[in-house]
C-alpha positions in Angstrom: 22.2 -8.4 -6.5 21.3 -7.8 -3.1 23.5 -10.2 -0.5 22.2 -11.0 2.9 24.0 -8.5 4.5 23.0 -5.8 2.4 19.2 -6.8 3.5 20.1 -7.0 7.0 21.5 -3.8 7.6 18.2 -2.2 5.0 15.8 -3.5 7.1 18.0 -2.5 10.2 17.9 1.0 9.3 15.3 1.8 6.9 12.3 0.1 9.4 11.5 -2.1 6.7 9.1 -4.3 9.0 5.5 -2.5 9.3 4.8 -4.3 12.4 7.2 -2.4 14.0 7.3 0.6 12.4 3.5 1.4 12.2 2.9 5.6 12.0 1.0 6.5 15.0 -1.6 9.1 15.3 0.3 10.3 17.9 3.5 10.4 16.3 2.4 12.3 13.5 0.5 14.9 15.4 3.1 16.8 18.0 1.4 19.1 20.3 -1.7 19.0 18.0 0.3 20.8 15.4 0.7 17.8 12.4 4.6 19.0 12.5 6.4 17.8 9.5 8.9 15.9 12.2 6.6 12.8 12.1 8.4 9.7 13.6 8.0 6.6 12.1 7.6 4.6 15.7 4.0 3.9 16.7 1.9 1.4 16.8 -1.3 1.8 14.8 -2.1 -0.5 11.9 -4.0 0.9 9.0 -4.6 -1.5 6.2 -5.3 -2.9 2.7 -5.4 -6.6 3.4 -7.5 -9.5 4.8 -11.1 -9.7 4.4 -13.1 -7.1 6.3 -15.8 -8.7 9.3 -18.3 -5.8 8.5 -21.8 -7.7 7.6 -21.4 -8.5 3.7 -23.2 -9.6 0.5 -20.9 -12.8 1.1 -18.1 -13.9 -1.2 -14.3 -12.6 -1.8 -13.0 -9.9 0.1 -15.1 -7.4 -0.2 -18.2 -5.7 2.6 -21.1 -3.9 1.9 -21.6 -2.5 5.1 -24.9 -0.9 4.0 -26.0 2.2 1.9 -26.7 5.7 3.5 -27.1 5.7 7.3 -29.4 8.8 5.6 -32.4 9.0 4.3 -34.9 6.3 4.1 -35.9 5.4 0.8 -39.7 6.7 1.7 -38.2 10.2 1.8 -37.0 10.5 -2.0 -33.5 11.3 -1.8 -34.8 13.9 0.9 -31.4 15.2 3.3 -30.8 16.5 6.7 -32.7 19.8 8.0 -30.5 23.3 7.6 -30.7 23.3 10.8 -27.9 20.1 11.7 -24.8 21.1 12.0 -21.9 19.5 10.1 -19.6 17.3 12.6 -16.8 16.3 10.6 -15.6 12.4 11.2 -12.8 11.8 13.2 -9.2 11.8 11.4 -7.6 8.7 10.3 -4.7 7.3 8.7 -5.0 5.9 5.0 -2.9 3.6 3.7 -2.4 3.9 -0.2 -4.4 1.8 -2.3 -2.7 -0.1 -5.2 -3.9 2.3 -7.2 -2.6 5.2 -5.6 0.7 2.8 -4.9 1.0 2.3 -8.0 0.7 6.0 -9.7 3.0 7.3 -6.7 5.9 4.9 -8.1 5.2 6.3 -11.5 5.2 10.0 -10.6 7.8 10.0 -8.3 10.3 7.5 -10.2 9.3 8.0 -13.9 9.4 4.8 -15.0 7.0 2.0 -15.9 5.6 0.3 -13.2 3.5 -2.8 -14.3 -0.1 -2.6 -13.7 -0.3 -5.7 -12.2 1.9 -5.7 -9.2 2.4 -9.0 -7.1 0.6 -7.8 -4.1 -2.2 -9.3 -1.8 -5.7 -8.5 -3.3 -7.5 -5.5 -1.4 -10.1 -5.3 0.7 -13.3 -3.2 -0.1 -15.4 -1.3 1.8 -18.8 -0.6 -0.2 -16.9 -1.6 -3.1 -13.9 1.3 -2.3 -10.5 0.3 -2.0 -10.0 3.9 0.0 -12.7 3.1 2.6 -11.0 -0.7 3.8 -7.8 1.1 3.5 -8.6 3.8 6.5 -10.3 0.6 8.1 -8.6 -2.3 8.6 -5.0 -4.0 9.2 -2.2 -4.4 7.0 -1.6 -8.0 7.0 2.2 -9.7 7.1 2.2 -10.6 3.6 1.3 -7.4 2.3 4.1 -6.3 4.5 6.5 -8.2 2.9 4.9 -7.6 -0.5 5.8 -4.2 -0.2 9.6 -4.4 0.9 9.8 -6.5 -1.8 8.1 -4.7 -4.0 10.4 -1.1 -3.2 13.9 -3.2 -3.2 12.8 -4.4 -6.7 11.7 -0.5 -7.9 14.9 0.6 -6.3 17.1 -1.7 -8.1 15.7 -0.5 -11.0 15.7 2.9 -11.0 19.4 3.0 -10.0 20.4 0.7 -12.4 19.2 3.1 -15.3 21.3 5.8 -15.8 18.7 7.9 -17.2 16.3 7.6 -14.6 19.5 8.2 -12.0 20.0 12.0 -13.9 16.4 12.2 -13.4 15.9 11.6 -9.6 19.3 13.2 -8.9 20.6 17.0 -9.3 24.3 16.1 -8.5 26.2 12.8 -9.1 27.9 11.5 -5.6 31.8 11.8 -6.3 32.5 9.4 -3.7 31.2 6.8 -0.9 31.2 9.1 1.8 29.5 12.5 -0.2 27.5 13.3 2.4 26.2 16.3 1.0 25.0 14.9 -2.2 23.2 12.0 -0.7 21.3 14.5 1.3 20.4 17.0 -1.6 18.7 13.6 -2.8 16.6 12.4 0.3 16.0 15.8 0.8 14.1 16.7 -2.8 13.3 12.8 -3.4 11.8 12.7 0.4 9.9 15.6 0.0 8.1 14.5 -2.9 7.6 10.8 -1.0 6.2 12.3 1.8 4.3 14.9 0.6 5.8 17.1 2.7 9.4 18.8 4.0 11.7 15.8 5.3 12.6 16.8 9.3 16.0 16.8 10.2 15.8 13.4 12.1 14.5 12.0 9.4 17.1 13.5 6.7 20.0 12.1 9.1 18.5 8.9 9.7 18.3 8.0 6.2 21.8 9.6 5.0 23.1 7.0 7.3 21.7 4.4 5.5 23.1 6.1 2.5 26.7 6.1 3.6 26.9 2.8 5.3 25.2 1.0 2.3 27.5 2.7 0.1 30.5 2.2 2.2 29.5 -1.4 2.8 29.0 -2.3 -0.6 32.2 0.4 -1.9 29.3 1.7 -4.5 28.1 5.0 -4.4 25.1 4.0 -6.1 24.4 1.7 -3.6 23.8 4.5 -1.0 21.6 5.7 -3.3 19.6 2.7 -4.1 19.1 1.5 -0.5 18.3 5.1 0.7 15.4 4.8 -1.9 14.3 1.8 -0.8 14.0 2.7 2.4 12.2 5.9 1.3 9.6 3.4 -0.7 9.0 1.4 2.3 8.5 4.1 5.0 5.3 4.7 6.5 5.4 8.5 5.8 5.3 7.5 1.9 2.5 4.4 2.5 0.4 6.2 4.8 -1.6 9.4 4.1 -1.6 11.3 7.1 -5.2 13.4 7.5 -5.2 14.5 11.2 -5.5 18.4 10.4 -4.9 21.0 13.6 -7.5 23.0 15.5 -8.4 26.4 13.9 -9.5 27.7 16.8 -10.3 26.7 20.7 -13.4 25.8 19.9 -13.5 25.1 16.2 -13.1 21.9 14.1 -9.0 20.3 13.2 -8.3 21.8 9.4 -6.1 20.4 7.1 -2.2 21.8 7.3 -1.1 22.8 3.5 0.3 19.7 2.9 -2.5 17.5 3.6 -4.7 19.5 1.4 -2.1 18.6 -1.2 -2.4 15.4 -0.8 -6.5 15.1 -0.2 -6.7 16.8 -3.3 -4.2 15.0 -5.7 -5.5 11.5 -4.4 -9.3 12.6 -4.8 -9.1 14.1 -8.3 -5.9 12.5 -9.9 -5.6 9.4 -8.1 -2.0 9.5 -7.4 0.7 11.6 -5.1 1.1 15.4 -5.6 2.9 16.8 -8.3 5.9 19.5 -7.2 3.2 22.4 -8.3 1.0 21.7 -5.5 3.5 20.9 -3.1 5.4 24.4 -4.0 1.8 26.0 -3.6 1.3 24.0 0.1 5.0 25.4 0.9 3.9 28.8 0.0 1.0 29.0 2.3 -1.5 29.0 -0.8 -3.5 26.2 0.0 -4.2 27.3 3.1 -6.4 29.9 1.8 -10.0 29.1 0.1 -8.8 30.8 -2.9 -5.3 29.2 -3.6 -7.2 25.9 -3.2 -10.1 27.0 -5.7 -7.0 27.8 -8.1 -5.2 24.3 -7.4 -8.6 22.2 -7.7 -9.1 24.2 -11.5 -5.8 23.3 -12.6 -6.1 19.5 -11.3 -9.7 19.1 -13.1 -8.1 20.5 -16.0 -5.7 18.5 -16.7 -5.8 15.1 -18.7 -5.0 13.3 -15.5 -8.6 13.9 -14.2 -9.9 11.7 -16.7 -8.0 8.6 -15.1 -8.9 9.6 -11.5 -12.5 10.4 -12.2 -12.6 6.6 -14.1 -10.8 5.2 -11.5 -13.9 6.1 -9.0 -16.6 5.3 -10.9 -14.7 1.9 -11.6 -14.9 0.8 -8.3 -18.4 2.1 -7.5 -19.6 0.1 -10.7 -17.4 -2.8 -9.9 -15.6 -2.9 -13.0 -12.6 -4.5 -11.6 -14.9 -7.7 -11.3 -14.6 -7.9 -14.8 -11.4 -9.8 -14.2 -13.0 -12.5 -12.1 -15.8 -13.2 -14.5 -16.5 -17.0 -15.3 -19.6 -17.6 -17.4 -19.7 -21.0 -19.2 -18.3 -20.7 -22.8 -20.3 -24.1 -23.8 -23.8 -21.9 -23.0 -22.1 -18.8 -24.7 -21.0 -19.4 -27.5 -19.9 -16.0 -28.4 -18.0 -15.9 -25.2 -14.4 -14.8 -26.0 -10.7 -14.9 -23.9 -11.2 -11.0 -24.2 -15.0 -9.7 -24.0 -14.4 -9.2 -20.1 -11.8 -6.5 -21.0 -14.1 -5.3 -23.9 -16.7 -4.6 -21.8 -14.8 -2.7 -19.3 -13.5 -0.5 -21.8 -17.0 0.2 -23.5 -18.4 1.5 -19.8 -15.1 3.2 -19.2 -14.9 5.3 -22.7 -19.0 5.8 -22.1 -18.2 7.3 -18.8 -15.3 9.5 -20.3 -17.5 10.6 -23.3 -20.7 11.6 -21.1 -19.1 13.2 -18.5 -15.6 15.0 -19.0 -16.1 15.1 -23.4 -20.0 15.8 -23.3 -19.6 17.1 -20.2 -23.4 16.4 -19.9 -26.2 14.9 -17.2 -25.0 12.2 -15.1 -28.6 11.0 -15.0 -28.0 10.2 -19.1 -25.6 7.3 -18.1 -29.0 4.9 -17.6 -30.9 6.3 -20.8 -28.0 7.1 -23.5 -28.2 5.3 -26.3 -24.7 6.3 -27.4 -21.8 4.0 -26.3 -18.8 2.5 -27.6 -18.5 -1.0 -29.1 -15.5 -3.2 -31.0 -16.3 -6.1 -33.2 -16.5 -8.5 -30.7 -19.3 -6.6 -28.4 -21.4 -5.4 -31.6 -21.3 -9.0 -32.4 -22.9 -9.5 -28.8 -24.9 -6.5 -29.3 -26.5 -7.6 -33.0 -24.7 -4.9 -34.6 -23.6 -4.7 -38.2 -19.8 -5.3 -38.6 -18.2 -1.6 -38.6 -15.8 -1.1 -41.1 -12.9 0.7 -38.5 -10.7 -1.2 -36.2 -10.9 -1.2 -32.2 -13.8 0.3 -30.8 -16.0 3.0 -32.4 -18.8 5.5 -30.8 -22.0 4.1 -31.9 -25.8 5.0 -31.5 -27.9 1.7 -30.6 -31.1 1.2 -32.2 -34.0 2.2 -30.9 -35.1 -0.8 -28.4 -34.6 -2.2 -25.5 -31.1 -1.9 -25.1 -29.9 2.0 -23.6 -28.0 3.4 -21.0 -25.5 1.7 -18.3 -28.3 -0.8 -17.3 -28.4 -1.9 -21.0 -24.4 -2.6 -20.9 -22.9 -6.1 -20.9 -20.7 -5.2 -17.9 -23.2 -5.0 -15.4 -25.3 -7.6 -17.1 -22.5 -10.1 -17.2 -21.1 -9.3 -13.4 -24.6 -9.6 -12.0 -25.3 -12.9 -13.1 -24.4 -16.7 -12.5 -21.8 -18.7 -14.7 -24.8 -20.1 -16.5 -27.6 -18.2 -16.3 -28.9 -14.8 -15.3 -29.7 -13.0 -11.5 -33.0 -10.7 -11.7 -31.8 -10.5 -7.4 -28.4 -9.6 -7.9 -29.2 -7.1 -10.8 -31.8 -6.0 -8.5 -29.4 -5.6 -5.6 -26.9 -4.0 -7.5 -29.4 -1.3 -8.8 -30.6 -0.7 -4.9 -27.0 -0.6 -3.2 -24.7 1.2 -5.8 -27.5 3.5 -7.3 -29.5 4.4 -4.8 -27.0 3.8 -2.0 -29.9 1.9 -0.2 -28.6 -1.4 2.5 -29.6 -4.6 1.6 -29.6 -7.2 4.3 -27.5 -10.3 3.7 -29.7 -13.6 3.3 -30.2 -15.4 6.4 -27.7 -18.2 7.3 -30.2 -20.7 6.6 -31.0 -19.9 3.3 -29.7 -22.7 0.7 -28.2 -20.6 -2.1 -27.3 -23.1 -4.8 -31.1 -24.4 -4.3 -32.1 -22.2 -7.9 -29.0 -23.8 -9.5 -30.7 -27.3 -9.0 -33.6 -26.3 -10.2 -33.5 -27.6 -13.8 -37.6 -27.0 -14.3 -38.2 -25.4 -17.6 -39.4 -22.5 -16.1 -38.4 -18.7 -16.3 -36.8 -17.1 -14.3 -40.0 -14.9 -12.6 -41.4 -18.3 -11.9 -38.0 -19.9 -10.0 -38.7 -16.4 -7.9 -42.3 -16.1 -7.3 -41.1 -18.8 -4.3 -39.3 -16.4 -2.4 -42.3 -13.9 -2.5 -43.9 -17.2 0.0 -40.8 -17.4 2.0 -41.3 -14.7 4.9 -37.8 -14.7 5.6 -37.0 -14.1 1.9 -39.6 -11.9 1.0 -38.7 -8.7 2.3 -35.4 -8.0 0.7 -36.4 -9.8 -2.3 -39.6 -7.6 -3.0 -37.1 -4.6 -3.4 -34.3 -6.2 -5.6 -36.3 -9.0 -7.8 -38.7 -7.0 -9.8 -35.9 -4.5 -10.8 -33.8 -7.4 -11.8 -36.7 -9.3 -13.8 -36.8 -6.0 -15.7 -33.5 -7.0 -17.5 -34.6 -10.3 -18.1 -34.2 -9.4 -22.3 -30.5 -10.2 -21.3 -28.8 -13.1 -21.0 -25.7 -13.9 -18.5 -23.1 -12.2 -20.7 -25.6 -9.6 -22.1 -27.0 -10.8 -25.2 -30.5 -9.9 -26.0 -33.0 -12.6 -25.9 -37.1 -12.8 -25.8 -37.6 -16.2 -24.1 -36.3 -18.2 -21.2 -36.1 -22.3 -21.5 -38.9 -21.6 -24.1 -41.5 -19.5 -22.1 -42.3 -15.9 -23.1 -41.2 -13.3 -20.9 -42.7 -10.8 -18.7 -40.2 -7.8 -18.2 -42.6 -5.5 -16.6 -41.7 -4.1 -12.6 -42.3 -1.5 -10.6 -39.5 0.7 -8.1 -41.2 2.3 -5.2 -44.7 2.8 -6.7 -43.6 3.7 -10.2 -44.7 0.8 -12.8 -42.1 0.4 -15.9 -41.8 -2.2 -18.4 -38.4 -3.5 -19.9 -34.9 -2.5 -19.1 -34.9 0.7 -21.2 -38.2 2.2 -19.1 -36.4 1.1 -16.2 -33.2 3.2 -16.9 -36.1 6.3 -17.5 -37.3 5.6 -14.4 -34.1 5.6 -12.3 -32.6 8.8 -14.0 -35.5 10.9 -13.0 -35.7 9.6 -9.1 -33.4 12.2 -6.9 -31.9 9.4 -5.1 -29.7 8.0 -8.2 -28.0 11.8 -8.3 -27.8 12.0 -4.5 -26.2 8.3 -4.1 -23.7 9.6 -6.7 -22.4 12.9 -4.1 -22.2 10.2 -1.3 -19.6 8.0 -3.3 -17.8 10.6 -4.4 -18.0 12.2 -0.6 -16.8 8.8 0.3 -13.9 8.5 -1.4 -13.2 12.1 -0.8 -13.2 12.0 3.0 -12.1 8.0 3.4 -14.9 7.3 5.5 -18.8 6.1 4.9 -20.9 9.1 6.0 -22.3 9.7 9.6 -25.0 11.7 10.8 -22.8 14.5 11.1 -22.5 14.3 7.1 -25.8 15.0 5.8 -25.5 18.7 5.8 -22.6 18.4 3.9 -24.0 15.9 1.7 -27.6 17.8 1.2 -25.6 21.2 0.3 -23.6 19.0 -2.4 -26.7 17.5 -3.6 -28.6 20.6 -3.5 -25.7 22.5 -5.9 -25.1 18.9 -8.2 -29.3 19.5 -9.2 -28.8 22.7 -9.6 -25.9 22.7 -11.8 -27.8 20.3 -13.7 -25.8 17.3 -13.0 -22.5 17.9 -14.3 -20.2 16.0 -12.6 -17.1 18.2 -13.4 -18.3 21.2 -11.0 -19.6 18.6 -8.5 -15.9 17.3 -8.2 -14.8 20.9 -7.6 -17.3 21.7 -5.2 -16.2 19.1 -2.6 -12.8 19.7 -2.9 -13.3 23.2 -2.2 -15.6 22.6 0.1 -15.0 23.3 4.1 -16.1 19.8 4.8 -13.1 18.5 2.7 -10.7 20.4 4.4 -12.2 19.7 8.3 -11.7 16.5 10.5 -12.1 15.3 13.7 -10.2 14.7 16.9 -7.9 11.5 16.3 -10.3 8.6 17.9 
């Protein structure tokens, strides 16, 4: 167990307080060269914690700051004109998200790291932790949690003899074995920092190891405390993608180690592996051919599935299923594990369609193929299967098809005791079409619908929105889409009436009529905005910012290629990762 003296020692020498050890842009980019000799002193806070102040959708730490600032709904998905030049956004620091932090620790330490790390809930911008991590401020609570996590993980790693053998190529012969400590810190530090450890950094961490070992009279205490120091370093916790000038007039280009980091976190959701870091060391990632080769290697790995599903799970808000609280009295098919099953159905469907079948992304909205277990089968009214666990099934001909017919989407966008056409319609507009929907006016009573006990259909209740001038504009865009999904209750079970009244599930999307959920999915699949919206979402995660006007030419080129390649996602990921836009950045602000 650590003593008070040991804790004070580690805090003093390892810089455990991020309030004092924030990584400054100026410190990371000496003479505009992004030298590996990055300092750990500075003052720029970059973030994961706390609720963003941007206009949001209300409730929780998530902020929707609007859809695309580019094409309007009336353009049919048109992008910027070819004459408009690409202008990269300003360089920024990006704090690791909780998922990236967890996966990086697993890769670095090769030990089990629990999924539910005791860390502060992340903020999200437009659904993505990656965007918030480059925009907000690290809270004091998150700082303390990351410090505690570093010590616990370091202690567990050193206490395990097998893990020690994997981490160290040498065995310290004494508490003064500086050479072994330096070898460990050079090798592990390079992987943790995703670049070579500078000499001044190596001296500082070696001093931590020597002093901790001598104070404790234990060579492994030296490894433990220096390891904890590395895992608390801003050089591990932050991704510095600052680039360096390519020429006097051109944009800044990410260096080879920054490219390794950006590639790996985009395609795998974790830190670069040794082969990718070696490609950076040899300069292969400074050339287009080397970037393409490594991109294809990463995409061919089974780990690419976790990377893509991590992005799409955020886009489709699947993580929010953990907070699902429908009324068990009203929905007898609700079980304690149903929300987890909903999430798994969608993840398996995404993986099968986009990776296994290499299918057209738009089929996500129309396919009748899905994956169900016994409780989802009961919810969907399917005959019980003989096999246990999830089975690949073809849904019977009927109103349920595609993602809009899956319980994950239907339950996430509903109230605890009733459906919500407005929430469902808003999701379609914001998430699938990348359109901004303003929040309701502050004077609107959002609970009035829940207090209304009159036996009327939801369509009849929502008709009042059309009579309220302050509501009508937005609700005309959302409600007709959500009303097409009224055949499905608040947890996704089929129904043909509401409050004893027959349902009318007709609607229209910007002048295109449809009848019911299945036809809505077909209309959306044919809408060019859906494909372009996916491109925008992937581009946002890849670059760490909401697109600006200067990004539109790059997004336009990627969207055109996505269409030409039959809307396949794997080639799209490759095109993003090998594009000039992926390698470029603006000057730090």
